[in-house]
C-alpha positions, 0 to 999 in steps of 0.5 A: 500500500502506497500513500501519495503525497499531494505533489506526487498525486499532482505530478502523476496526473499532470507532469510525470517527468517530475516523478522519480524512476523509483516512484514510477516503478512502484506505482506500476508494480502496485496499481491497486495499492495507491491511496491519498489522504482526504486532506489532499483535496483540501490542499489541492483546492488551496493550491489551485485557488492561490494560483500555485497549480493548474488543475486544467478546469475545476479542482473537483474534476481534476481530483475525481478524474485522476482518482478514477484514471489511476485507481487511487483510493481515498483514506478519510481523516478520522478522529484517530488520525487527526489526534495522532497528527497532533502528537507527532514530534515537532519536526514538520509544521505543515498540517497537511503533511502531519495528517499524511504522516499520521495516516501512513503510520496508522495504516502502515503505508509507505509514502511516495514523497520528495519531501526530505523531512518526512523520513525523520518521523518514526515509523514512516517509510518515505520513498522517492529515489 
């Protein structure tokens, strides 16, 4: 099971050249095991509204089209994940990443991310290179 960071999801959907060869291989090897946290929808919406990403139309269309296209499943943020994110060491200030890290820990998932801070957390395997 692989948890895609928001940038990984965006690049998979619109700019695959930015993905590492290892990430592309892992996605190819486990197409049924791809997941995003529901926090990704919030982050996508905020990034689009701020003009930092182009979703080539509505954020909703971009999100749902690519979830279907790549067979990606959503993991909702439940109370356990939300609370666990507040108990993480203060390594990362980004609340989106903290939710993703808590999700990966709860479900024992590897995170496909270029973020170099995430591997500093206990019980999280981050994969990029």
